[in-house]
N, C-alpha and C positions, 0 to 999 in steps of 0.2 A: 111608476117604474119600480121593478123589483131589484132592490140593491143587494139582496142576499147573495146571489152568485158572485157579484163583484167583490163583496166583502170577504167571502170565502177564498176567492182567488188571491186577493191581496194578502190575506192572512197566511196562506200557504207559501206564497212567494217570499214574504218577509221571513217566514220560518226557515225556508231554504237558504236565503241570504245569510241569516244569522248562523245557521249550521255550517254553511260553507266557510264563513269567516272563522268560526270556532275551529274547524278542522285545519284550515290553512294557517291559522295563527300558531298551531302547535307544530307545524312542519318547519324544519330548519330553513334558514334563509338561502342556503345553497340550493334548495329544491325549488322554492317559490320565486326567488329572484331570477330574472332573465339575464343571461350574460350580455354584456355590452356588445354592440355591433363590431367594435374594434377587436374585441377578444374573439368573437366568432370568426372573423376574417383571419386573424393572426393564427388561430389554432386549427385552421382547416376544418371548422365545424365540429371538431372532436369535443370541444368544451361543452357543447350542447348536451351531450350524454354524460360525460365524465364529471361534470360539475355536480351532477346528482349522485353518481355512483362512487367515484373516488375523488372527492373534492380536493384533497390535499395535493393530488397530482397537478390539477389545474392551477391551484394556488402557487405551488412551487414554480411551475412554468411562468406564471405571471411575474414572479420575482426575478426571473433569470435575465441575463444579458441577451440570450437568444430571443426572448420575447421583445426586448427593447429594440432589437435589430430586425424584427419581423421574420425570424426563422420559425416556421410553424411545425406542428407535430409531424406532418407528413414529410417534411424535409429530412427529418431524422429517421422516421420509421419506413421510409420507402425501401423497396426491395432492390438491392444491388446485386451485381454479378456474384454468383456462387451461393446466394441465399435462397431458401425456400419460403415463398410468400404464402399468405393465407388471406382469404376474403373476410373482410370485417366491415359490415354495414356498407357494402358496395365499394369499399376501398381495398386495394391490394397492399398489404403491409407486411413488415417483419415485426414479430413481437419480441425478438431478441436482437437488440441493437448491439453491434460489435464495433471494433475499431474500423471495420470496412465502411461503416456509415459515417463515422466521425472524420475519417481521412478525406472524405469528399470535400471538406472545407479546410481541414487541418493536416495537409499532407506532410509539411515539413516537421510538424510536431510528431506525427506518427513515425517518421524516419528516425528522429532522435530517440524516441521510445524504443524502437527496434534494436538500437545499439546498446540499450541499457540492460542491467541485470534484472530489471522489472519485467523484461520480455521473456524470451525463451529460457534463459537460465533459471528463472523463478519456477517455472513449471517442471523443467527437467530435474530440479533438485528433489522432487517427489516422484515423478513418473518416468524419468529417464528420457532418452532421445527418441523412443519409438513413435510417439504421436506426431513428430515433426517430419517434414520433408527433408530430403538430402540437402536441398538448397538452403533451407532455413537453418539447419545444423551448421553448415559450412559458413554461412553469413555470420552467425553469432559467435562461432569459435574464433573468428578473426579478432574479436574484441575481448572475449572471455574464454581463453583456452581451457579445455577440459571441463567446462561448466555445463555444456549441453550434450556433448558426445559422452554419455555415461549411462550406466544401468539405473533402474529405479532404486530409490533408497530402501535398504532392507527393513527399516522400521515401518514403512508403509504397509508391507505385507504382514509383518508380525503383529502390528496393532489392529489390523483388519480394516475392511472397506468402510464400515460405518464411522469409525473413529477418524479415518483419513479424510472421508468426504466432509464431515462436519468440522474437522479440525484443520489439517494441513491445506486442503483444497480451498478453504475459505479465503486464505491469504494468497496462496501460490497461484490461484486462478487468474491473478493479474497478468500472467504470462501464458495462459492456456491457448493452444491453437484453436482457431475457429474453423467451421466447415467451409467458410467462404475464402479460406486461404490466408486470412490475416491472423495476427497474434494479439491477444490481450483484450482488456476491458478498460476503457477510459473512465467509466463510471465508478471504478474501484476507488478513485481519489476525488473525482469531481461530482459524484452523485448523479443520479439519472436525470431528473427534470429541472433541477436548479442549475446544473452544469457550472458550478460555482468555483471561481478562482479563490474566493475568500475561504471556502471550505477546504480547498486543497492546501492552503497556507497554514491551517491550524495544526499545531503539534498533535492534537488528539486524533486527527485524521490519519497521519502517518503512524500514530501509536496503535491503530487498530491491528497492525501487523508487527510493527517494530517495537515490541515489548516482550516481557517475559524473560526467563533465564538464559535463553540462547541468543537473543538480540534485544537487550534491554535499553535501547536508545531512548524510549520515552521516559523511563524512570531516571536515566542518567540526566537527560535534559531537564527534568523537573527539579533535580537536585542542584544543577549547575546555576551559576549566576545568571546566565541567559534565561533559564526557565523561571527563576525566582522573579526576575524583572518583568517577564512576560505576564506572570500571574498578577503582579501589582499594577501593570500599566496597559493591560489588554485593551481597555476601552479607549485609550488614546491613540491606538494604532489604526492605520487605514489598510486593513487586510484586503479590501476590495479594489485597491488601486490597480490600474492597468499594468500588466506585466512589463511592457516595454517602456513604461513611464515611471516605474517604481523608484523612489528615492529614500534616503535615510530620514527624510521628514515623514514619510509614510510609515516606514519600518525602522525606527531607531532602536528597537529591540528585535533580534533575529529569532525566527522560528526555523524549523527544519528546512523548509522551502527556500528561505532567504539565503542560506549558505550553500545549499546543494543544487538549486535550480533557478533561482530568480535572477532577473537582470537588473540588479541594484545599481543606481547611479550611472546608467549607460552601459553596464555590462550585458553581455548576450544572455538571453533566456535559453534554458535547455531543459528538455525532458529526459535527459540522460544524466542521472546523478553521478555516474562513473566519471564524467568529464572532470570532476573536481576531487576525485578520490585517488590518493597516491598509493595506497596499500590495499591488499586483499585481507582486511581485518577479520573477515568471516572464516578464513581458511584455517585448517588444522595447524599448519606452520605458515605464518604470514610472509608473503614475498611482495616486492614492489609490483604494481600493476604495469602493463606494457606502456601506458602513457604516464608513467610516474612523474617525471620532471615537469611535463606540461600541466598535469593535473594539480601538482603541488603549487605551481605558480598561479594557476587559476583560482584555487581556493584561497591562497594568501592574498590575492588581489581583492577578494571579497572581504577578508578579515581587515584589510587596510582601510576600509571605509569607516571603521570604528576604532581600530587599534594601531599603535605605533609598531614599526618593524622590530625593534628590540623585544617587545613583548611577544610578537608573533614568532620570532626566532626561538625564544626561550620555550614557549609552549610546544613547538614542533620538536625541539631537541629533547625535551623531557619525554614526549610521547614516543619518539624514535627509540629512546632507551628502554621504555616499557615494552615495546614491540620486540626488541632484541632479547630482553630478559625473559619475556613470556615464551618466545620461541625456544630458548635454551631449555626451559623447564618442560615444555611439551616434547621436544626431541628426546630428552632423557627418559621420559615415561614411554614414549613410542618405541624406543630401542628395547625396552623390557618386553613390550607386546610383540615386537618383531622376532625376538629370540624365542618367545613361547610359541609363536606361530611356526617358526622354522623347525622347532622340535616337536611339532604336532601335538601341542598341549592345549591348543584352543580349537574348538569345534567350529560350528557355523557362527556367523555374526550374531552377537547378542545372545549367545547360548550360556555364557558363564558370567557370574557377578563381576569379574574383573573387566569384562567388556564395557559394562555400564560405568564402572569407575573411570575408565580411560575416556570414554565418550564424554562424560560429565566434565572431566578435567579440561579438555580442550574446547568442546562445543559450547559449554556453558561458561565456565570460569575463565578460560583463556580469552574467549571473545569479549567477555565483560570487562576484563582488565584493560584490554587494548582499546575498546571503544571508550571506556571511562577516561583513559589518558588523553584522547583527542577531543573529548567533549566536555571536559571540566568536571567530571564526577569522581571526586577523591575517594568516597566511600566504596565506589564500584571498582576502583583500581585495587584497593586494599581488601576490605572485608568481604566483598562479593566477588573478588577476583583472586588476588595472590594468596590470601589465607586458605580458601578452599582448594586452590591448586596444590599448595603444600600438603594439606591434609590428604587429598586424594593420591598424591605421589607416594606418601607413606603407606597408604592402604594398598596401592598397586604393588609395591615391593613386597608387602606381607603376603598378599594373595598369590603372587608369583612364586614365592618361596614355598608356600603350601602346595601349589600345583606340582612343583618339582619333587617335593618330598613324597607326595602321593603316587607319583609315577617313577620315582627313582632316577630322575634325570637332573644332573647338575649343569649349570651353565658352563 
């Protein structure tokens, strides 16, 4: 018997096996490992491809509560009324998941969100009311008068489309109108595939937008006693606790969500942070919100889970005084600007240096002082708030006098 052909065949087969093993051993586990049957079922077979191409998406989904409850990829990516679908490997899907998809299961949450400033007012602050329907404008104006029915912000045009798109829109798109008739993006706070309540409770998540000179909440929080304690005790908190079962055993140190949204110790959960805000602190001249008394009582009820009433009353009284004091300083500066405008000494918005001085005075430092007072940020009340307010007020008076001298007009 001639063993040569058999020997050659075995040699070649062995070489092929070794080569295949060598190649496969260099390939990542996400490529060579087959997804479990349970994952394939739960993900609507999407994981079969995406575990090879975008493994992090599949992994994030595996970590999510959606996966635990057998909500699969197609449940969220299915085309709903008003959306344009596309064919994707024999599935009809939408690649842009909006609030329309989320509301299919979370309608009450969506309705709460619609009443908030995170919805239409956020987008209108940049783009004005034109993108919204008449009904959407009317609905939001009930809760936030003059916040949606407004023109686009003049800075958006002056700074240009590229700066606005990569800057303003990145945050304000949380309230952008969608082609399907809904407003907003839930993934702005919860992320796309983890859909995480833990992520939404992190101060850094809110701080993606609520930071910087015009709304420095993240910086104020980090300086406050709440922020210092969170930094020290973060690992002892249960940030993933169910929203309706959250207690001070889970969150004995508050984050932004604890005070503004969470249902702590039996309190109602809300996706409208305005429900617990008694002032329009963001405004040029701050006034009580329409729901002032009810909102103050709701926030103080949250505070009472950790603090005694005398302390709560003192903090609110001191913050009220800062609001009144800041208002008086802004009104004094605004009266100078109004007189200049009356006498035709100001041109288009942001055409003269004095326009920027006044804008900084109220939009940066006025807001900062007021937020610092309510959030426990002493440095922001003083050196990032009242001191620059005083400095800019002096500069505004000087610039106004110069304008009048140059035009021969006295007040």
